[in-house]
C-alpha positions in Angstrom: -2.1 -12.7 27.3 0.2 -11.1 24.7 0.6 -12.6 21.2 3.5 -15.0 20.6 6.9 -13.3 19.8 6.7 -14.6 16.2 3.3 -12.8 15.7 4.7 -9.6 17.3 7.6 -9.7 14.9 5.3 -10.2 12.0 3.2 -7.2 13.0 6.3 -5.1 13.5 7.6 -6.0 10.0 4.2 -5.2 8.4 4.1 -1.9 10.1 7.6 -1.0 8.9 6.9 -2.1 5.3 6.3 0.7 2.7 4.5 0.0 -0.6 4.3 2.8 -3.2 2.4 2.8 -6.4 2.3 5.4 -9.1 -0.7 5.8 -11.5 -2.3 8.1 -14.0 0.8 8.6 -16.0 2.8 9.6 -12.9 0.2 12.1 -11.6 -0.8 10.1 -8.5 1.4 8.4 -6.0 0.0 6.4 -3.0 2.1 4.9 -0.2 0.8 2.4 2.4 2.3 0.3 5.1 2.2 -3.5 5.2 -1.1 -3.4 7.1 -2.8 -1.6 4.2 -2.9 1.8 6.0 -2.6 4.8 3.7 0.4 6.8 4.7 0.8 9.3 1.9 -1.0 10.4 -1.2 0.4 12.9 -3.6 -0.7 14.5 -6.8 1.8 16.2 -9.2 0.0 19.4 -9.8 2.7 20.8 -12.1 1.2 18.7 -14.9 -2.4 19.0 -14.0 -5.0 20.8 -16.0 -8.8 20.7 -15.8 -9.1 18.1 -18.5 -6.9 15.7 -16.5 -8.9 16.0 -13.2 -11.0 12.8 -14.0 -7.8 10.9 -14.8 -6.3 12.0 -11.4 -9.5 11.0 -9.5 -9.5 7.5 -11.1 -5.7 7.3 -10.6 -6.2 7.9 -6.9 -8.6 5.0 -6.5 -6.5 2.7 -8.7 -3.3 3.5 -6.8 -4.8 3.0 -3.4 -6.5 -0.3 -4.5 -3.2 -1.6 -6.0 -1.2 -0.7 -2.9 -3.8 -2.5 -0.7 -3.6 -5.6 -2.9 0.2 -5.5 -2.7 0.0 -5.1 1.1 -2.3 -8.1 1.4 0.1 -10.2 -0.8 3.0 -9.2 1.5 1.1 -10.1 4.6 0.2 -13.5 3.1 3.9 -14.1 2.2 5.0 -13.2 5.7 2.4 -15.3 7.4 3.3 -18.2 5.1 7.0 -17.8 5.9 6.3 -17.6 9.6 3.6 -20.3 10.0 4.0 -22.5 6.9 1.1 -23.5 4.7 -1.3 -24.3 7.5 
């Protein structure tokens, strides 16, 4: 049995959503969809030297975690909009 049309619409909207975060002073950018799936991760190597490697590594983790948090918040808002405060 397929999910109800409202739920199909919600999943489609989450799949199309794009959430981007930039961390580590602009060195790391992460993009995820509304389902929390990592779509893109980029590192600005033009400003990277050996001393900043640890900053970039930490920035990657921070950017992905923040993007996932924002994705979860988006999903919660969409579910609430669609189904109310049940």
